[in-house]
N, C-alpha and C positions, 0 to 999 in steps of 0.2 A: 580654487583658492586654498592656500595653505591651512587656514584654520579649519576648513571643512575636512581636509585630509586628516588632520589630527583628531578631529571629532569622530570621524568614521573609524579610525584605529581604536579609539576609546569605546565606541559602540560595539565593535566586534568582540571586545572582551567583556561586554556587559551582558549578563545572563538574562536581563529583562527583554532584550531585543534580539531577534533572530538575524542571521546573516542575510536572509532574503529581504528583510526590511531595510537593512543597510544598503543593499544593492539598489533597492527601489529609491531610497533617498538620494544616493549619489547620482542616479540617472535623472532625477527630477530637476526641473528648472524653476519650480515654484515651491520653495521651502520657507517656512516661517520658523524662527527660533524663538522660544519663550524661555527666558532665564529668570528663575525665582518669580514666576507669574508675570513678568514684564516682557512684552515683545521687544526684540533688540534688532539693531541694524548691523551692517558689516563693520561699522566703526567700533562697536562693542568688541567684536572678535579681533579687530585689528589692534586694539589698545588695552582692553580690560579682561579678556577671557583668560581664566586660569584653570587649565584642565585638571590639575591636582586638587582643586577645590570642589570638583563635581562629586556629589554624593549619589545621585541617581538620575537616570534618563528614561523618558518614555516617548514613544512615537505614535502619533495619530495619523492613520492613512485611510484610504478608501477601503471598504465602503463606509466605515464608521465616521469618517471626516464629514460626510455629507449631512449628517444629523446635527452639525454645529454651524449655524448660519454665519458666524464670525469667521470660520475657517474654510468655507466652501471653495473659495477661489484658489486655495493652495492644494498641492498634491500631497504634501506631508507637513506635519507640525511636530517639531522636536521640542519636548519639554525637558529642560535641565534644571536641577535643583542643587544648590550649593550646600556644603556642610553647615555653614553658618545659618542658612535659611531654615534648614531642617531643625536646628536647635533653637530657633527664634520662637518666642511665645506667640500664640494665636492672636493675642491682643495687638501685637506689632504687625503681624501679617495682614490684618484687616485694615490697617491704615494705608490709604492710597499714596503712591508716589506721584510726583509732579507729572511724570510721563504717562500716567494713567488718567490724567485729567485733560480736557480739551482747553487749549489756550487760545482764546479768541478776543481780539480787541483789547488786549491787556488784562483780561480776566480769565480765571480758571473755572471751567464748567464740568459738572458731573450729571449725567442723565438729563442734559438739556437745561440745567439750572445752575446759577452761580454757586460754587461750592463754598461751604463754610465748615471748617474742621481742621484737623491736623493732617500734615503731609510728611512722609518720611521715606527715605530710601537708603540703600546700603550697597557697598561694593561687594564683590564675590567673597572676599576674605572676611567679611563681617564689619569692616570699617564703615562708620557712618558717612554717608554721602551728603544727606540733607535732612534737616528736621525743622519744622516751623508751622505756624498757624496761618490759615487763610480765612478771611472774613468777606463774605459776599463776593467771592471770586478774586479778592485782592490779597497779596501777601502782606501780612501786618505784623508789627512787633519784631522781635528778634528771631532771625533764622540762622541756624548753624549749618555751615558748609564744611564738610570734612574731606580730607585727602589721605591717600595711603601714607603710612608712616606717622600718622597722628597730627599732621598739620591741620589746624582748624581756624576758620574765620567766622566772625559773627557780624551779620548784616541786619541793621535795623531799618524797617520800612515805615515811613510816615506819609501822610497825605494832607493836602490843603482842602479847603471847602469845595474845590472843583474836582477833587479826586486826582490831582496831579501828584505824581509820586516823587519822593526823594528818598534815597537810601545812603547809609554810611556804613562802611565795613572796617572792622578792626581785627587785629589778631588777638591771641590769648593773653598777650601782655598789654593790650589796650592801645597798641600803636595803629595809627591810621593806615589802612590798606587802599582805600578808594572810596569814591562817592559818585552818585549818579542822580540826575534830575530829569524828569520827563514832564512835558506839558501836552495834554491831549494825546497821550501815548507816543509822543514824538521825543526822541532823545535831544535834550538841550545841553546837557553837560555830562561828561564822563571823565573822571580822573582816576589814575592809579598811582600809588606811591611806593617808593623804595622803603626798606625798613628804617632808614635813617631820617625819614620824613620828607625827603626831596621828591618832587613830582616826577614820576616816570614818563607819563604822557597825559595830555589833556586834549579832549575833543569837545568843541563848544560850537553851538549854533547861535549866530548873531544876525538877526534879520534874514537876509537871503544868502548868507555866507556860512560855510562850515570851516572852522579853523582847527587845524591839528598841529600840536607841538609835542616834542618829546625831548628828554634830557638824559644825561648820565647821572649817576648817583652823586657826582660832585657838582652838578648844576650846569654842565656844558650842554648847550642846545644841539640836538642831533637831527631835528626836523622842525620845519616851520612851513606849513603848506596851507594855502587858502583856496577853498573851492567855492565857485560862484554857482549857487543852486538854480539860478534862472537861465544861465547861458551854457551851451555845450562848447566849452573851450577848455584848454589845458589849465590845470590849477596853477596858481602862483606859488613859486618856491623862492625862499630868500636867496638872493644872489650868491652869498658866501657858501651856503649849503649846496646849491646847484653846482658851483665850481668844485666843491669837494667830491660830489657824486661823480662828476665828470672824470676826475683823477682816478677814482676807484674803478669806474667802468673801463678805463684805459689801462688799468693796472700800473699807474704811475705812483706806486706806493711810497717810494722815497720822498717824492715831492709832497705827497699827502702828509707824511710824517713831519716834514719840515714846516709846512704851512699850517697844519692843524695837529700839533703835537699831543694834545690831550685826549684825542678821540680813540677809544678802544677798538672801534670798528676796523680801523686800518690794520691793526695787528691780527685780528681774526680773519680778515680777508686775505692777508698775506699767508696765514696758516693754511687756509683752504687751497691757495695757489700752490704751496709747497706740498700739501698732501696729494694733489693731483700729479705732482712730479715724483711721488713716493719718497719724498724727503721728510719722513715722519719726525725725526729728531729735531729738525729745524722748525717744523710746524708746531711741535710741542713747546719749543722755546718762545715762539711768537704768541702762542696761546697763554703762556705764563705772563707775558708782557701785557696782553689784553686784560687778563684777570687782575693784574696788579693795578691797572687803571680803573677797572670796573669790577670790584669784588662782590657786588651785590646783584649781579645778573646770573641767575641759575643756569640759563642755557649755555653759558660759556663753560661751565663745569661739565655739562653734558657733552659738549663738543670735545673737551679735553679727554674725557673718559673714552669716548668713541674713537678718537684718534689713536689713543694708546692701544686699544683693542685691535684696531685696524692694523697697526704696526706689527703686532704679534700674529695676526691672522695672515697677513701678507708673507711674513717670514715662514709660516707653516705651510702655506699653499699660495703660490703666486696667482692662482685663478681668482683670488678674493682680495685684491689690493685697492678696490674702490668702495666707497661707502654707498653702494647701490643695493638693489633688491637682492642680488645674489649673495652679497656679503651678509645681509641680515638673515636670509634663509639658512645660510651656512652656520651662522652664530646660533640660530634657533635649534640646531641639531646638537648643541652642547659639545663642540669639539674640544679636545685637549690641546691647549695652546702653549702650555708650559711657561706661563707668565711668572716672572721672578717675584719673590716675596715682596720686594720693595715696590714694584710696579702694581702688584695686587693691592697693596695698601693705598697707593695713590689713586687707583681707579675707585676703590670703595670710598675714599674720602671725597672724591669728586661727585660720586653718586649721592652721597649723603648731603652734598650741597645743592642738589637739584631734585630732591624727592618729590616735589610737587609736579614734576614733569613726567613722572612714571606713567600716568594714564593718558597723557596728552596725545601720544602717537604710538602706533604699533612698534615702530623702531625703538623708541625709548623703553617700551615694555620688554622687548627682547633683550636689550642691554641689561636691564635690571634682573631679569630672570637668569641670564647667563651668569651674572655676578653672584647669584645665589646658588648656582649649581655646583655639584661635586667636581665637575670638569674644571671649573674656574680655580678651584683650590688645589688642583693637582699640578 
């Protein structure tokens, strides 16, 4: 795995750990990584790990590892501590993160008992990830959820007399972001909103049916699917939308544009098709059209930034002309692509429009890191 390779390079230069320990770690198939006292999964390294933020590392191996019951099933445990964690006061370090609590049946437990108290966690760069209070195992009151770049949402949890949960999320300006309702810990309603107040999607359970609808920020419906929870049969899709999907599957883009002129998906699907043909300039024009129709979807800005980077990468080395694993691994080496000043500004502007996607996927993280590198500016 790439993240382990990078980690081992860092370890080799760390005086706390010997090269023999590094060799043992790399040969082991049972390694646990603990970052800022929290055990993490591959997803963390694929999307959130920032090597430059690591302040210190320690490795626990045999025979010492056998004295810790929690870690006996592992060959090695690698403890990483970020700079922000080292500077954090002990009062904050002692507050558990949600990941340190057991989530069972809709409640959070600690040491076998429903937890009551504060919960808090942070990203490696010190940005607040979550902060809120838990009462008798249930998230109560206002919880703050942060993202890299300072984007923050505030979610308020309330319960009826049967402990059925409802929450409402707003941004720092008080605009509705979403809401959710559960009964007997079963999802009954989930809505997410665009910044202009338009519903982005709605999933709702009515009787034995689950209904999912989604929209553009201008109110055009992009999905309407009904699932019958009692029968194992194909879900019902609105005929007009099924006809549209058929056109897209068959790449009948021109007909899709004529029949459904306001849907931004047609344009970004066309952009993907042109990218596969290495027609990057045309793909960027199509993405411009998609964003013009849907200016409130952050993922479209990520797609445009990625396409522009892919264009320069392909120009630099034709071995990396597809947005695949090889491309991202190459980009992760911080190559000098000699991007024009104008296009650098466009890439940075697009990334500014999708900051909340930085930690969603490892590929997004790589793009953001590259845009922050010295190689990008040269």
